N, C-alpha and C positions, 0 to 999 in steps of 0.2 A: 503493500500500500504506500510506501514512502518514497518510491523511485521518482515521482513527479511532484516537485514542490513549487511549481510555477503557479501564478495566480495572484490576485490582489489580496492584501491583508483584510480589506473590508469584507470580501467574500468569505475568507477564512473565518472571521469572527461571526459573520452572519450564520454560517453553518454550525459553529459551536453553539450559538444561541439557540438555533433550531434543535440541536441535539439535546441541550439542557432542558428546553421546554418539553420535549418528548419524554425525557428521563423523569422529570417532575410528575408527569402524568402516568408514569408506569409503563410507557411504551418503549421498552428497552430495544426492541428491534428497530423502531424508528430512530431511536437515539444512536444505535450502532451505525445505521445508514448515514446519518448526518455527520457523525464523528469520523467515520471512514472517509467520507468525501473531504472533510476538513483536513484530515491527515495528509491527503495527497497534495494539498496546496499550501500546507503549513509553512510559514517562515522558519528559517533554521532555528532561531531562538525559541520557537514555540513547539518544536518537534518533541521534546520530552513530555510536555503537557499534553499534546495531541495523542501520544501513545498511551498516556495514563487514561485519557477519556475513553479510548477504544477498549482498554483493559477493563475499565469500570463496566462498560456495557456488556462485554463478554461474560464477566463474572455474574452479572445479574441475569444473564440468559443461561447460566449454569454451564457455559462452555469454558471450563477451567483450563483446558490446554491452551486455547488461544488467549485467555486472560493472562496466563503465565507468560506466554510468548511476548505479548506487548508490554507487560510490566518489566520483563527483563530487558526489552529494547529501550524502555525509558531509562532504566538504570545504566545501560551501556552508554546512552547519550549524556547522562548527568548522574554520576554516582553519589552526589551530595544532596539529592532531593529525597527527603524522608518519606514523602507520600508514595513514591514508587516502591520502596521497601514495604510500606504498609499494604499496598495492593498485592504484592507478592505474598505477604503474610496471609492476606484474605484468601488467596488461592489455596495455600496450604491448609488453612482452617477448614474451608469447605471440603477439601479432599481428605480431611481428618489426618493429614500428615503434620501432627502437632509439633514435632521436633523441628521440621523445616520452617513451619510458621513462626515458632519462637525465635529462631535465628533471624528471620526477616524482620520481625517486630523489634528485636534487640538492636539491629542495625538502624532502624527508624528512630528508636529512642536515643541512641548514641548521637545521632545527627541533630534531633530536635525533640527533646522530651515533651510529651503532651499527654493529657489525661486520656485521650482516645487511644493512643498507642499502648499506654500502660494497661488500659482495660482490655484491649484486644489480646495482648500477651497473657494477661491474667486468665482470660477465658480458656486459652490453650493449656495453661498450667492446670486449671480446674478440670478441664475435660480429660486430661491425661492422669488425673489423680494426685497431682502435686499441689495439695491444698495450701501448704505453708507459703510456697512461692506465689501462688495465686493471691493469697491474703496480702502479701507484701506489695504486689503490684496494684491491687485495688486500693490499698492504703495510699500509695503514691498518686493514683488517679484522683482520689477524693481530696487529697491535699492540694492538687492543682485546680480542681473544680469541685467546690463543695455544694453545688446546686445540681449536680448530675444525678438524677433519680436512678438511672440505669446502673451506675456504679454502686450505689448503696444497695440496690436490689440484688445485684450479682454478688456483692460482698456478703449479704445476708445468706445467700445460698452456700457460700464457703463456710460461714460460721455454723450453719446447720450441719454441713458435712463433718465439721470438726467437733460437733456436739456442744457448741458454745451458743446455746439457744437464747440466753439472756441478751447477748450482743446482737444476735440475729434479730431479735424483737426490736431493739433500739434502732437498727438500720431500717427495718420495715416501717417503723413509725415515722422515721425521717422521710422515707419514700412517700408515705401518705401525706406528710406535711407539704411536700413539694407537689405531689400529684394525688389529690384525694380520690381520684377515680381509678387508680391503678388496680386492676383486677388481679394481676400477678402477685402484688404485695398482699392483697386480701387473702388470696388462696394460700400463700405461704404462711401467713399469720394463723390461719385456721389449722394448718399442718403443725405449726409450732405449739400453739396453745391447746390443740386437741379439741377445740370447740368452735362452732360457727359464731363469728362476731359480726353483728350488724353495724351499720354506719354509726348508730347511736352508741353502741359499745365502744367503737374505735374512738369516738369523740370524748367518751367518758374516761378514757385512759386504761381500759381493761387489757391492753396489749402488754402491760407490765407483768401480768399474772398468767399462768398457764396450767392446764391440766396435763398430768403425765399419763402415760398408758396405765390402764388398770393394773395395779401391781400384781405380780405373780407370787410374791411372798405371802405366806399365811402363818398361822401360829405353829404349825409343825416345823417351820424353819427357825423358830425362836428357841434357842437352847434353854432348857430348864424353865425356871420362872412359872411353875405350874399354878401357884397361888395367884400370881399377878394375872396370868392369862384367864383364869376363871373369873376374877373380878372384872376384867375387861369384857369377857363374853357376856356376863350377866348384865353389866351396865350399858354396854354398847352394841355388841354383835347381835344378840338374840332379838332385840327390837327391830333391827334391820332385816334379819332373816325370817322372822315370824310376824310380819306387820299386822295380820288379821288378829292374832292372839294379843299382840300389844295394844291394838285398838280396843279389843274387848275389855281388857283390864286397865285401859287408859294409861298405858305406859308409853311415854314419848319416844319415838324413834328419832333420835338426834338430840344433842345438847352440847354443852361445852365441858371439856375435861382438861386438866392441867397435868402434864407429865413432868416430873422434876426428879433430879438426882445427879450423881456425879457425871462428868463428861465421859463419852466413849463407852457408855453402858447400854446403848441400844434404843434410845428414845425415838430417834428417827426411823430406825428399822422397824420398831414395834408399830409406829404410825402407819408405815406401808403395809405391815402385816394385817393391821386392823382393816384397812381399805381392801386388801386382797381377800381376807376372810369374809368380809361383808359383800364382796363383788360389786363395789360401787366406785364412782369416779374419785380421783384424788387430785385436789387442787393445792398447790404449794405457794406459800407467800412468806418470805422472810421479813420480820419486823423492820430491820434496818432498811430494806428496800422500800417498804411501805412508807416509812418515815421520810426517806429522801424524796420519794415521789410526792409526798404530801407537800414538802417544801417547794418542789419544782413545779407543781401543777396547781390546780384549783383547790386542793385540800379535800377532795372527795374520794381519795383512793381507797380508804378503808370501806366506805359504803359500797363502792364499785366492786371490791373484792368479794364482799358478802353477797352482793347481787348476782355475781357470776356463779357463785356456789348455788344460790337459790334457783337460778335458771336451769341448772343441770343436776338437780337432786333426783335420787338420793346421792349424796356426795360426802366426802370427808375433806374438810378444809384444815390443812396443817400449817400452823404458824410457828416457825422455828425461831430461836434466839429471842424469845418473848421478853427476857429480862432487859432487852435494849430500851424498853419503855422507861426504865428507871436508870439504867446504866449510862445513858447518854444525856442526862440532864445538863451536865456541864456545858455541852456543845450546842444546846438548844435553849431558846428563850422559854421561860416558865409558861408563858401564855400559849405558845405553840404546843408544848407538851400537854397542857391541860386540854386543849382542843382535841388532840389525838386520843388521849385517855377517855375523854367524854364521848368521842365518836365510837370508840370500842365498847364502852359501857352500854351505849344505845343499841349497837348491833348485837351485843351478847344478850341483851335483855329480851327474854322470850315473850314478855307481855307487849313489847313495842315492835318486835321484829318477827317475821314469819320464818323461823328457823326449823320448823318441823321437817324432818327428812335430811337434816344437815348435822353432821357431827363435827364440831369444832375442837381441834386438838392443838393446844399450845404446849410448847416444850421449852424448858429452861434448865440451865445448870446452876443458876443462882436465883432461886425464887425470892429470896429476901431483898433482891434489888428491884423487884417489880413494884409498881405503884400499889400501895395498900388498898386503894379504892377498888382495884381489880380483884385482889385476893379476898377481901372481906365483904364484897358486895353480894355474894351468893351467885354470881354469874356462872362460876364453874361448879357444875353439879358434883364433880368428883375431883379431888386432888390425889393423884396416884404417884406413889414413889416408885421409881425404877432403880433398884439397888444394884450394887456391884454384883457380879456373878458369884453364885455359891460354889462350893467345891465341886458339886456335881455339874454345875453349869460350866465351870472352867474345864473340867474333864471333857465335856461334850464339845466345847469350843476348840480345844487342842485336836480332838479327833477330826472335827470338821475342817479346820484350816490346814491340817497335814494330810488329809485324805487323798488329795490329788498330787502329792509330792512323793518322790522316791524315798521311802523311810525304812529304817531298820526297826527292830522290835522296840516298842515304847512302853514305859511304865506310866500310864496316864494318871493313875492314882497319885503317884509321887509328884508329877507335874502339877496336878491340881493342888496338892498340899503345900507346895513351896511357892505358889503364886497367889497367896491370899492378898487381897487389896489390889490385884491387877484388874484393870478394866477389860472389857471385850476388845477394845482397840489396842490395849497393851499386849494382849495375847496374840492378836494379829501381827503386831510388830515383832514379837518374839519369834513367831514361826517364820516370818519373812527373813529376819536377820539370821536365823539358824540355817535356812536354806542357802544363804549366800556363802556360808563357810565352805561346803564342798564344791559349790559352783565356782568360787574363786580358785580353789585348788585344781579343778578340772581345766580352767583356763590357763593356769600357770604351769601345771605339770603334765597335762594331757591325760590324766587318769581320772575316771569317774568313780564315785562311791555314793552310798546312800546317806541321808541325813540321820545322824545317830542321836541317842539320848545325851551323849556327851556334848554335842553341838548345842542342844537346847539348854543344858545345865550351864554351859559357859555363857550363853547370851543372858539367861536369867540372872546370873551372878553379876553381870555388868549393867543390866537394864533395870532400873528401879521402877516400881509401880507409880502411877500418877495419882492414884486415889488418896494416899495419905496426905500429900500436900494440899489436896483439895479439901479434905476433912478439916485440916488445921486452919485453912483460910475461912472455912464455913463456920467453924465452931463459935466464934464470937457473935455471929449474927443469929445462928440457930437457937442459941440460948434465949434470945428475945422472942422467938416465934415457936416455942415448944408445942403449943396447942395447934398451930397451923400445920406443922411438919413433924408429927410425933415419930414416924418411922425413921426419918432422917436423923432426928435427935437421938433415937435409940442406937442407930448405927454408929454415930460419932461417939456416943458415950461408950459403946462397946470397944471402939477403936482405942480410945484413951485408956480404958481399963486394961486392955491387953498390952498396949505398946508403952504406956507411960505410967501405969499404976495410978492414974488420976481419975477421980470421979467428978463428972460435971454436975453442979448443983444449981 
């Protein structure tokens, strides 16, 4: 097409305009015809651009071979034009030759970094499963153009692939801020939140919260704790499982319970098991997130969270780190804290809120840090202590965490006996650390062996339990709240009796 470059410049530009008009109308065959004629009479200095236009048209007509041919010709005429490399990258992208496309986009970025070039390369990284590189490129694209909804949308897809759903939701909210009609963003939000969100829901800020898949965990997965599980079944599970019987005896299916106790002892896991045992939806909301969203938005986030649970009942609403309502007073104004606490009191009040069919579970490691109005108002029907694992529980935990590892003969009774005051998380850490001993030896010496009792004993001797320090930090507070937390008070008293010969009075 390029052998005859004679003709007037005005005719050349007239043909380019004609091609552009056809292109804008989606008439790519017409555009190719006009661009091809323009190329034949293009002035020398316009030849690279003319080849680019022809390449554009061929790519849109899905003739990638000719698209590649004219993109390469444009590069041959001027290897400093980033757009020609971008076109060559587009050919590779459409042909799913992502390695080739990435090389072409990299050349374009080296010549002229732009949001579009970074986004194009990011798509290739994403499509080839290299999510971290894709994330880096989308970050660069957004830094260059913070109003490009497509980059936020595509970065949200990467976050979803990386299981970073909170960040994905923030990006999707940004997309809807830029383009409220984005159907792709709405569809992804439904995927991330696990629930259909109306426009009203989106405007109310419900994108901060999400349902997780109905948990697969149930009480059979919770080691030991037979007495605790029976309390939970009676107070929570049975009204959900037998709604007709509950209705006959006017037993409410749904209420609010507070799980409290040392960290790492299974409060979050038990909440999932409750939802799994009840076969209902689980909605998660961390109090620090709710508080931050309250400050950043209209202040209605707590009501919105409860409304989302009500729309999808029967459901379990799990609020972790509940102590943040008291623990963050220093960083918040007292008036803001009062508003948040008052809002929670209203939502938890069964007389003013329709919470039938909703189980609200709040979890905290430091119940004494919570606002007394929440504890003493009667909003929580049950305050349930989740204790450190018993000897039998520790034995079951060791069996569970070692079950899929190559192990020699184990004395589980001895392991349970020497790990008093180890939390469930501590025991997990012990098993992981013990497994690393023969693993490192295999890497260094090339010989493999099983995890032995000696490995576990060595780790236990080096790794101290976390619960004693927590008991010691809790003891001054719990003495003030013996009536509110009698089981915790008894555990701490027992700890001091055994370890320090001291009686709490």
